[in-house]
N, C-alpha and C positions, 0 to 999 in steps of 0.2 A: 574393533577401536575401544578404549579405555571409557568413553562416557563424556560428558560435555568439559568435563577439566582440560583434557586429552587436546580440545583444537588451540590455537592460538586466535581467543575472543579479541577481534579488533570494536566490533560493535555490540553493546549488550543483544543480548536474543530474548523476544518473547515468545511463547509457547504460543501457538494456533489452534485453535477444534479442526478436526479431520472432519471430512464432505464423509455424510452416510454412505455407505460402500465401497469406501476405501479400501485398498487390500493393505494397508497399514496401519487400519484403526489401533492398533494396540500400542504403537510409536508415536512420541513426541513429534508435532510440526513445530520446529523453531526457526524463526524469521529475523536474519539481523534489523535493526529498529534505530531509530534516536527520534528523539522528539524533538521537532520544530517549531520556534514562533512564525505566525502567520499575523500579520496587522490586515485589519480591514475594519468593515462598518460598526458589527460587532463582534467580532473576531478580535478586537485588539490585547494585545498581551495578552492574548490563552494559548499554550502549547496544546500541540496533538502530535501523537503518535504517525510517524512513516517508515514506511518500508526502506529500506536500503537494497536497492538492484543494481547494481553494476551494470548490468547487460541488459537495462530496459532502453527500448525505443524513444519513448515520449515517459514525460513528467503529468503522472496523473492525479487530480484530487477529485472528490465529491461533488457534484452538483450545488449543495449548498454550500460550500468551504469555495468553491468559485464564486457564486453567487457575492458573500460576503465579502470577500474581499477586491468586488469590483472589476471581473472576467466574466465577457458576456460570451460562451461558446457560439461558434460558428454553426448555423446549423446546414449549411453548406460542405463544411471540412467535418466530414462522418466517417468512419472506420467500425469495421467488428472487430474486438479484439478480445481475446483469452483471457479473462479476467476468473478468478476461483473457481475452475473447471468449469466454466460456462461461457458461453461467446456472449458478449454483450456489446452494445453500440456505445463508441467514444466519438463525442465533439470535440474538434481542437479551436481552439480561438485563432 
């Protein structure tokens, strides 16, 4: 591979830090991202970076963003999902 310029980038890529113990610590971890604008009680007109994941089964946001845009997750609708190399509980609306 010739490097990042060799790819037909559709979205800008953001470099993310590797998790300690990763076998690829010496290589950059690039994720496709977009800036999205969320409107809410406190977030009105604020932009956040979102990961572009065309293979994702769900759209996830952190609890503080959900609360701020008026989404209340249902505690009866939760699953365990692999996120960032760890298994975490995820609640849905």
